[in-house]
DSSP file (Angstrom, degrees, kcal/mol; ACC not computed):
  #  RESIDUE AA STRUCTURE BP1 BP2  ACC     N-H-->O    O-->H-N    N-H-->O    O-->H-N    TCO  KAPPA ALPHA  PHI   PSI    X-CA   Y-CA   Z-CA
    1    1 A M     >        0   0    0      0, 0.0     4,-2.0     0, 0.0     5,-0.2   0.000 360.0 360.0 360.0 -40.3    0.0    0.0    0.0
    2    2 A R  H  >  +     0   0    0      1,-0.2     4,-2.3     2,-0.2     5,-0.1   0.880 360.0  53.4 -66.6 -36.9    2.8    2.4    0.8
    3    3 A K  H  > S+     0   0    0      2,-0.2     4,-2.4     1,-0.2    -1,-0.2   0.914 108.3  49.8 -63.7 -41.9    4.5    1.7   -2.5
    4    4 A A  H  > S+     0   0    0      1,-0.2     4,-2.2     2,-0.2    -2,-0.2   0.919 111.5  48.0 -63.5 -44.1    1.4    2.5   -4.4
    5    5 A M  H  X S+     0   0    0     -4,-2.0     4,-2.4     1,-0.2    -1,-0.2   0.891 110.7  52.5 -63.6 -39.3    0.9    5.8   -2.5
    6    6 A F  H  X S+     0   0    0     -4,-2.3     4,-2.3     1,-0.2    -2,-0.2   0.926 110.8  46.3 -62.0 -45.9    4.6    6.6   -3.2
    7    7 A F  H  X S+     0   0    0     -4,-2.4     4,-2.2     2,-0.2    -2,-0.2   0.860 112.0  51.1 -67.5 -35.6    4.2    6.1   -6.9
    8    8 A I  H  X S+     0   0    0     -4,-2.2     4,-2.1     2,-0.2    -1,-0.2   0.921 111.0  48.6 -65.6 -43.1    1.0    8.1   -7.1
    9    9 A L  H  X S+     0   0    0     -4,-2.4     4,-2.1     2,-0.2    -2,-0.2   0.911 111.9  48.6 -63.3 -43.4    2.7   10.9   -5.3
   10   10 A V  H  X S+     0   0    0     -4,-2.3     4,-2.4     1,-0.2    -1,-0.2   0.895 110.7  51.7 -62.8 -41.5    5.7   10.8   -7.6
   11   11 A A  H  X S+     0   0    0     -4,-2.2     4,-2.4     2,-0.2    -2,-0.2   0.889 108.7  50.9 -64.2 -39.6    3.4   10.8  -10.7
   12   12 A I  H  X S+     0   0    0     -4,-2.1     4,-2.3     2,-0.2    -2,-0.2   0.931 112.2  45.8 -64.3 -45.8    1.5   13.8   -9.4
   13   13 A F  H  X S+     0   0    0     -4,-2.1     4,-2.3     2,-0.2    -2,-0.2   0.887 112.6  50.8 -65.5 -38.2    4.7   15.8   -8.9
   14   14 A A  H  X S+     0   0    0     -4,-2.4     4,-2.3     2,-0.2    -2,-0.2   0.918 111.2  48.0 -64.8 -42.8    6.1   14.8  -12.3
   15   15 A A  H  X S+     0   0    0     -4,-2.4     4,-2.4     1,-0.2    -2,-0.2   0.902 111.4  50.4 -65.0 -40.9    2.9   15.8  -14.0
   16   16 A A  H  X S+     0   0    0     -4,-2.3     4,-1.9     2,-0.2    -1,-0.2   0.908 111.4  48.3 -64.3 -41.4    2.8   19.2  -12.2
   17   17 A G  H  X S+     0   0    0     -4,-2.3     4,-2.0     2,-0.2    -2,-0.2   0.905 112.0  49.0 -64.2 -42.2    6.5   19.9  -13.2
   18   18 A L  H  X S+     0   0    0     -4,-2.3     4,-2.1     1,-0.2    -2,-0.2   0.908 110.5  50.1 -65.0 -42.4    5.8   19.0  -16.8
   19   19 A M  H  X S+     0   0    0     -4,-2.4     4,-2.1     1,-0.2    -1,-0.2   0.870 109.4  52.4 -64.9 -36.5    2.7   21.2  -17.0
   20   20 A T  H  X S+     0   0    0     -4,-1.9     4,-2.2     2,-0.2    -1,-0.2   0.919 109.3  48.8 -65.1 -43.9    4.7   24.1  -15.5
   21   21 A Q  H  X S+     0   0    0     -4,-2.0     4,-2.2     1,-0.2    -2,-0.2   0.896 111.3  49.8 -63.6 -40.7    7.5   23.7  -18.1
   22   22 A V  H  X S+     0   0    0     -4,-2.1     4,-2.2     2,-0.2    -1,-0.2   0.909 110.7  50.0 -64.4 -42.6    5.0   23.6  -21.0
   23   23 A A  H  X S+     0   0    0     -4,-2.1     4,-1.6     1,-0.2    -2,-0.2   0.902 111.1  48.6 -64.2 -41.6    3.2   26.7  -19.7
   24   24 A I  H  X S+     0   0    0     -4,-2.2     4,-1.7     1,-0.2    -1,-0.2   0.916 111.0  50.4 -64.9 -43.2    6.4   28.7  -19.4
   25   25 A A  H  X S+     0   0    0     -4,-2.2     4,-1.8     1,-0.2    -2,-0.2   0.889 109.0  51.7 -63.2 -39.4    7.5   27.7  -22.9
   26   26 A Q  H  < S+     0   0    0     -4,-2.2    -1,-0.2     1,-0.2    -2,-0.2   0.842 108.9  50.9 -67.9 -32.4    4.2   28.8  -24.4
   27   27 A E  H  X S+     0   0    0     -4,-1.6     4,-0.7     1,-0.2    -1,-0.2   0.861 112.1  46.5 -71.0 -35.4    4.4   32.2  -22.7
   28   28 A Q  H  X S+     0   0    0     -4,-1.7     4,-2.2     1,-0.2     5,-0.2   0.805  99.7  67.7 -79.8 -30.3    8.0   32.8  -24.1
   29   29 A E  H  X S+     0   0    0     -4,-1.8     4,-2.5     1,-0.2     5,-0.2   0.920 100.3  45.9 -61.0 -48.6    7.4   31.7  -27.7
   30   30 A P  H  > S+     0   0    0      0, 0.0     4,-2.6     0, 0.0    -1,-0.2   0.885 112.2  52.3 -63.6 -35.7    5.0   34.6  -28.7
   31   31 A A  H  X S+     0   0    0     -4,-0.7     4,-2.1     2,-0.2    -2,-0.2   0.924 112.7  44.2 -65.4 -43.2    7.3   37.2  -27.1
   32   32 A K  H  X S+     0   0    0     -4,-2.2     4,-2.5     2,-0.2     5,-0.2   0.907 114.3  49.8 -67.0 -41.5   10.3   35.9  -29.0
   33   33 A A  H  X S+     0   0    0     -4,-2.5     4,-2.1    -5,-0.2    -2,-0.2   0.900 111.3  48.8 -65.3 -40.4    8.4   35.6  -32.2
   34   34 A A  H  X S+     0   0    0     -4,-2.6     4,-1.2    -5,-0.2    -1,-0.2   0.909 112.9  47.1 -66.8 -41.3    7.0   39.1  -31.9
   35   35 A A  H  X S+     0   0    0     -4,-2.1     4,-1.1    -5,-0.2     3,-0.2   0.911 114.0  47.2 -66.5 -41.4   10.4   40.6  -31.2
   36   36 A A  H  < S+     0   0    0     -4,-2.5    -2,-0.2     1,-0.2    -1,-0.2   0.850 108.5  55.7 -68.9 -33.7   12.0   38.7  -34.1
   37   37 A A  H  < S+     0   0    0     -4,-2.1    -1,-0.2     1,-0.2    62,-0.2   0.804 108.0  48.9 -69.4 -28.0    9.3   39.7  -36.5
   38   38 A K  H  < S+     0   0    0     -4,-1.2    61,-1.4    -3,-0.2    -1,-0.2   0.733  88.7  96.4 -85.2 -22.7    9.9   43.4  -35.8
   39   39 A E  E  <  -A   98   0A   0     -4,-1.1     2,-0.4    59,-0.2    59,-0.2  -0.454  57.8-165.3 -71.7 139.2   13.6   43.4  -36.2
   40   40 A A  E     +A   97   0A   0     57,-2.7    57,-2.0    -2,-0.1     2,-0.3  -0.969  17.4 176.2-129.9 142.2   14.8   44.5  -39.6
   41   41 A R  E     +A   96   0A   0     -2,-0.4     2,-0.4    55,-0.2    55,-0.2  -0.963   7.4 177.0-141.7 124.7   18.2   44.2  -41.5
   42   42 A W  E     -A   95   0A   0     53,-2.4    53,-3.3    -2,-0.3     2,-0.5  -0.985   6.9-171.1-135.1 123.9   18.5   45.4  -45.1
   43   43 A H  E     +A   94   0A   0     -2,-0.4     2,-0.3    51,-0.2    51,-0.2  -0.959  36.4  98.4-116.8 123.0   21.8   45.3  -47.0
   44   44 A G  E     -A   93   0A   0     49,-2.3    49,-3.0    -2,-0.5     2,-0.4  -0.934  66.7 -60.4-173.9-163.0   22.0   47.0  -50.4
   45   45 A M  E     -AB  92  59A   0     14,-2.8    14,-3.1    -2,-0.3     2,-0.4  -0.867  45.3-116.2-109.5 136.7   23.0   50.0  -52.4
   46   46 A V  E     + B   0  58A   0     45,-2.5    44,-2.8    -2,-0.4    12,-0.2  -0.564  36.2 169.2 -70.8 123.9   21.5   53.5  -52.0
   47   47 A V  E     +     0   0A   0     10,-3.2     2,-0.3    -2,-0.4    -1,-0.2   0.569  65.6  16.5-111.2 -15.6   19.6   54.5  -55.1
   48   48 A N  E     - B   0  57A   0      9,-1.2     9,-2.7    40,-0.1     2,-0.5  -0.965  56.1-160.0-158.1 140.6   17.8   57.7  -53.8
   49   49 A I  E     - B   0  56A   0     -2,-0.3     2,-0.6     7,-0.2     7,-0.2  -0.989   8.8-175.0-123.0 122.3   18.2   60.1  -50.9
   50   50 A N  E   > - B   0  55A   0      5,-2.9     5,-2.4    -2,-0.5     4,-0.4  -0.905   6.8-180.0-120.3 101.7   15.2   62.2  -49.9
   51   51 A E  T   5S+     0   0    0     -2,-0.6    -1,-0.1     3,-0.2     3,-0.1   0.743  78.6  63.7 -74.4 -23.1   16.1   64.7  -47.2
   52   52 A K  T   5S+     0   0    0      1,-0.2    -1,-0.2     3,-0.1    -2,-0.0   0.907 116.2  28.8 -66.5 -41.6   12.6   66.2  -47.1
   53   53 A T  T   5S-     0   0    0     -3,-0.2    -1,-0.2     2,-0.1    -2,-0.2   0.372 108.6-123.1 -98.2   3.8   11.1   62.9  -46.0
   54   54 A S  T   5 +     0   0    0     -4,-0.4    15,-2.5     1,-0.2     2,-0.3   0.961  67.2 128.6  52.3  58.5   14.2   61.7  -44.2
   55   55 A S  E   < -BC  50  68A   0     -5,-2.4    -5,-2.9    13,-0.2     2,-0.4  -0.973  47.7-154.5-143.5 156.2   14.5   58.6  -46.2
   56   56 A L  E     -BC  49  67A   0     11,-2.6    11,-3.5    -2,-0.3     2,-0.6  -0.963  16.5-139.7-122.6 143.3   16.8   56.5  -48.3
   57   57 A D  E     -BC  48  66A   0     -9,-2.7   -10,-3.2    -2,-0.4    -9,-1.2  -0.942  24.2-167.8-101.9 121.3   15.8   54.0  -51.0
   58   58 A V  E     -BC  46  65A   0      7,-2.9     7,-2.6    -2,-0.6     2,-0.5  -0.944   4.8-154.5-117.5 125.1   18.0   51.0  -50.7
   59   59 A R  E     -BC  45  64A   0    -14,-3.1   -14,-2.8    -2,-0.5     2,-0.5  -0.843  12.9-178.7-104.1 130.3   18.1   48.4  -53.5
   60   60 A R  E >  S- C   0  63A   0      3,-2.8     3,-2.4    -2,-0.5     2,-0.4  -0.980  72.8 -46.0-124.3 116.5   19.1   44.7  -53.0
   61   61 A Q  T 3  S-     0   0    0     -2,-0.5    -2,-0.0     1,-0.3   -17,-0.0  -0.491 124.9 -25.2  55.7-113.7   19.0   42.9  -56.2
   62   62 A K  T 3  S+     0   0    0     -2,-0.4     2,-0.5    -3,-0.1    -1,-0.3   0.357 118.7  96.3-107.0   5.5   15.7   44.0  -57.8
   63   63 A I  E <   -C   60   0A   0     -3,-2.4    -3,-2.8     2,-0.0     2,-0.5  -0.838  54.6-162.9-102.8 128.3   13.9   44.9  -54.5
   64   64 A I  E     -C   59   0A   0     -2,-0.5     2,-0.4    -5,-0.2    -5,-0.2  -0.939   6.1-171.6-111.3 127.1   13.9   48.5  -53.3
   65   65 A K  E     -C   58   0A   0     -7,-2.6    -7,-2.9    -2,-0.5     2,-0.5  -0.920  21.5-129.4-114.5 142.6   13.0   49.2  -49.6
   66   66 A T  E     -C   57   0A   0     -2,-0.4    39,-2.5    -9,-0.2     2,-0.6  -0.811  21.7-161.6 -90.3 127.8   12.5   52.7  -48.2
   67   67 A V  E     -Cd  56 105A   0    -11,-3.5   -11,-2.6    -2,-0.5     2,-0.3  -0.951   3.7-157.1-114.1 117.3   14.5   53.3  -45.1
   68   68 A Y  E     -Cd  55 106A   0     37,-3.6    39,-2.9    -2,-0.6     2,-0.3  -0.734  11.7-173.9 -94.4 142.2   13.4   56.1  -42.8
   69   69 A Y        -     0   0    0    -15,-2.5     2,-0.2    -2,-0.3    39,-0.1  -0.875   5.6-179.6-129.2 163.8   15.8   57.8  -40.4
   70   70 A D    >   -     0   0    0     37,-0.3     3,-1.4    -2,-0.3   -16,-0.0  -0.768  52.3 -70.5-145.5-167.5   15.5   60.5  -37.7
   71   71 A S  T 3  S+     0   0    0      1,-0.3    -2,-0.0    -2,-0.2     0, 0.0   0.734 127.3  55.9 -67.3 -21.3   17.7   62.3  -35.2
   72   72 A S  T 3  S+     0   0    0     35,-0.1    -1,-0.3     2,-0.1     2,-0.2   0.563  80.6 111.9 -87.5  -7.4   18.2   59.1  -33.1
   73   73 A T    <   -     0   0    0     -3,-1.4     2,-0.5    36,-0.1    36,-0.2  -0.462  65.0-136.1 -68.0 132.6   19.6   57.1  -36.1
   74   74 A K  E     -e  109   0A   0     34,-2.3    36,-2.8    -2,-0.2     2,-0.6  -0.799  11.1-154.6 -92.6 129.0   23.2   56.2  -35.7
   75   75 A W  E     +e  110   0A   0     -2,-0.5     7,-2.9     7,-0.4     2,-0.3  -0.916  26.4 169.3-103.8 118.8   25.4   56.7  -38.8
   76   76 A T  E     -eF 111  81A   0     34,-2.5    36,-3.2    -2,-0.6     2,-0.3  -0.861  36.7-155.7-130.9 161.8   28.4   54.5  -38.7
   77   77 A Q  E >  S- F   0  80A   0      3,-2.9     3,-1.5    -2,-0.3     2,-0.6  -0.842  79.8 -50.1-134.7  97.0   31.3   53.2  -40.9
   78   78 A G  T 3  S-     0   0    0     34,-0.4    35,-0.0    -2,-0.3    34,-0.0  -0.661 123.0 -22.5  72.4-119.8   32.4   49.9  -39.3
   79   79 A T  T 3  S+     0   0    0     -2,-0.6     2,-0.3    -3,-0.1    -1,-0.2   0.445 121.7  91.4-100.2  -1.5   32.9   50.6  -35.7
   80   80 A K  E <  S-F   77   0A   0     -3,-1.5    -3,-2.9     1,-0.0     2,-0.3  -0.729  76.6-121.1 -99.5 143.1   33.4   54.4  -36.1
   81   81 A T  E     +F   76   0A   0     -2,-0.3    -5,-0.3    -5,-0.2     2,-0.2  -0.608  38.7 172.6 -78.0 138.6   30.6   57.0  -35.9
   82   82 A T        -     0   0    0     -7,-2.9    -7,-0.4    -2,-0.3     2,-0.3  -0.708  29.1 -97.0-133.6-174.8   30.3   59.1  -39.1
   83   83 A E    >   -     0   0    0     -2,-0.2     3,-1.6     1,-0.1     4,-0.3  -0.731  27.6-115.1-110.5 159.9   27.9   61.7  -40.5
   84   84 A M  G >  S+     0   0    0      1,-0.3     3,-1.9    -2,-0.3    -1,-0.1   0.789 108.8  70.8 -62.5 -29.6   25.0   61.4  -42.9
   85   85 A K  G 3  S+     0   0    0      1,-0.3    -1,-0.3     3,-0.0     0, 0.0   0.676  86.6  67.1 -65.9 -15.6   26.8   63.5  -45.5
   86   86 A E  G <  S+     0   0    0     -3,-1.6     2,-0.6     2,-0.0    -1,-0.3   0.685  84.0  86.7 -73.8 -18.6   29.2   60.6  -46.1
   87   87 A F    <   +     0   0    0     -3,-1.9     2,-0.3    -4,-0.3     6,-0.0  -0.748  59.6 167.3 -90.0 121.0   26.3   58.5  -47.5
   88   88 A K    >   -     0   0    0     -2,-0.6     3,-2.2     1,-0.0   -42,-0.3  -0.788  46.5 -72.9-127.3 168.1   25.8   59.1  -51.2
   89   89 A I  T 3  S+     0   0    0      1,-0.3   -42,-0.2    -2,-0.3     3,-0.1  -0.460 122.8  30.3 -62.0 131.0   23.9   57.5  -54.1
   90   90 A G  T 3  S+     0   0    0    -44,-2.8    -1,-0.3     1,-0.4     2,-0.1   0.299  87.5 139.0  98.2  -7.0   25.7   54.2  -54.9
   91   91 A S    <   -     0   0    0     -3,-2.2   -45,-2.5   -45,-0.1     2,-0.6  -0.452  55.1-126.1 -71.1 142.4   26.9   53.7  -51.3
   92   92 A D  E     +AG  45 113A   0     21,-0.5    21,-3.2   -47,-0.2     2,-0.3  -0.813  42.2 173.6 -88.5 121.0   26.8   50.1  -50.0
   93   93 A V  E     -AG  44 112A   0    -49,-3.0   -49,-2.3    -2,-0.6     2,-0.5  -0.898  33.5-148.0-132.0 156.6   24.9   50.2  -46.7
   94   94 A I  E     -AG  43 111A   0     17,-2.1    17,-3.0    -2,-0.3     2,-0.5  -0.998  21.3-160.1-120.1 124.7   23.5   48.0  -44.0
   95   95 A C  E     -AG  42 110A   0    -53,-3.3   -53,-2.4    -2,-0.5     2,-0.4  -0.913   6.8-171.7-110.5 127.5   20.3   49.3  -42.3
   96   96 A L  E     +AG  41 109A   0     13,-3.0    12,-3.1    -2,-0.5    13,-2.0  -0.947  37.1  84.5-117.5 138.2   19.2   48.0  -38.9
   97   97 A G  E    S-AG  40 107A   0    -57,-2.0   -57,-2.7    -2,-0.4     2,-0.3  -0.887  71.9 -50.8 173.1-140.3   15.9   48.9  -37.4
   98   98 A T  E     -AG  39 106A   0      8,-1.7     8,-2.9    -2,-0.3     2,-0.3  -0.961  40.4-121.3-131.9 149.0   12.2   47.8  -37.4
   99   99 A F  E     - G   0 105A   0    -61,-1.4     6,-0.2    -2,-0.3     2,-0.2  -0.636  23.2-148.4 -83.5 144.2    9.7   47.2  -40.1
  100  100 A D    >   -     0   0    0      4,-2.4     3,-1.4    -2,-0.3    -1,-0.0  -0.431  39.2 -87.6 -97.7-175.8    6.4   49.1  -40.2
  101  101 A E  T 3  S+     0   0    0      1,-0.3    -2,-0.0    -2,-0.2    -1,-0.0   0.713 127.4  54.1 -68.8 -18.9    3.1   47.8  -41.5
  102  102 A K  T 3  S-     0   0    0      2,-0.1    -1,-0.3     0, 0.0     3,-0.1   0.490 119.9-106.0 -90.7  -4.2    3.9   48.9  -45.1
  103  103 A G  S <  S+     0   0    0     -3,-1.4     2,-0.1     1,-0.3    -2,-0.1   0.483  77.1 134.1  91.9   2.7    7.2   47.0  -45.1
  104  104 A N        -     0   0    0    -39,-0.1    -4,-2.4   -37,-0.0     2,-0.4  -0.462  53.1-122.7 -81.0 160.3    9.4   50.1  -44.8
  105  105 A I  E     -dG  67  99A   0    -39,-2.5   -37,-3.6    -6,-0.2     2,-0.7  -0.883   9.6-155.3-109.1 134.0   12.2   50.2  -42.3
  106  106 A H  E     -dG  68  98A   0     -8,-2.9    -8,-1.7    -2,-0.4   -37,-0.2  -0.931  31.6-138.5-103.4 107.0   12.7   52.8  -39.5
  107  107 A A  E     + G   0  97A   0    -39,-2.9   -37,-0.3    -2,-0.7   -10,-0.3  -0.411  34.9 175.2 -79.0 137.1   16.4   52.7  -39.0
  108  108 A T  E    S+     0   0A   0    -12,-3.1   -34,-2.3     1,-0.4     2,-0.3   0.598  83.6  15.8-100.9 -23.9   18.1   52.8  -35.6
  109  109 A R  E     -eG  74  96A   0    -13,-2.0   -13,-3.0   -36,-0.2     2,-0.4  -0.982  59.9-168.2-150.1 137.0   21.5   52.4  -37.3
  110  110 A I  E     -eG  75  95A   0    -36,-2.8   -34,-2.5    -2,-0.3     2,-0.5  -0.990  15.0-160.7-127.1 122.1   22.8   52.8  -40.9
  111  111 A D  E     -eG  76  94A   0    -17,-3.0   -17,-2.1    -2,-0.4     2,-0.5  -0.893  10.6-141.3-110.8 126.4   26.3   51.4  -41.6
  112  112 A L  E     - G   0  93A   0    -36,-3.2   -34,-0.4    -2,-0.5     2,-0.3  -0.733  22.9-157.3 -84.3 126.9   28.4   52.5  -44.5
  113  113 A R  E     - G   0  92A   0    -21,-3.2   -21,-0.5    -2,-0.5     3,-0.1  -0.703  23.7 -98.5-105.4 156.2   30.3   49.6  -46.0
  114  114 A A        -     0   0    0     -2,-0.3     3,-0.1     1,-0.1    -1,-0.1  -0.449  53.1 -93.4 -67.6 144.3   33.5   49.6  -48.1
  115  115 A P    >   -     0   0    0      0, 0.0     3,-1.0     0, 0.0    -1,-0.1  -0.294  45.6-108.2 -59.3 142.8   32.8   49.2  -51.8
  116  116 A R  T 3  S+     0   0    0      1,-0.2    -3,-0.0     2,-0.1   -24,-0.0  -0.432  99.1  35.5 -71.9 146.5   32.9   45.6  -53.1
  117  117 A G  T 3         0   0    0     -2,-0.1    -1,-0.2    -3,-0.1    -3,-0.0   0.468 360.0 360.0  92.1   2.0   35.8   44.6  -55.2
  118  118 A L    <         0   0    0     -3,-1.0    -2,-0.1    -4,-0.0    -4,-0.0   0.412 360.0 360.0-103.0 360.0   38.4   46.8  -53.5
């Protein structure tokens, strides 16, 4: 009788532990998916700069994305901070930020890359 009670007690604790782990995993998955869905990275060549709307059009292969920037956007070249005036049409850039509902990127950082082939 004692053995049966012991096994029932162990089974109850095991089931409770398993249910707790499943619940925690289900809570964390949507948060990770939502954060990953909002992060944006776009690497391409600048084809247009519009200072009135504070945006760059960046082309990767045949796809052009509009990248919006503001005063909080960091302009870098590798690990060094640079200024926006260094970025010209034809520059190779990597844009980091978040996507909006239209698929445009709001940049938190825009990095100027060395031209390919040099």
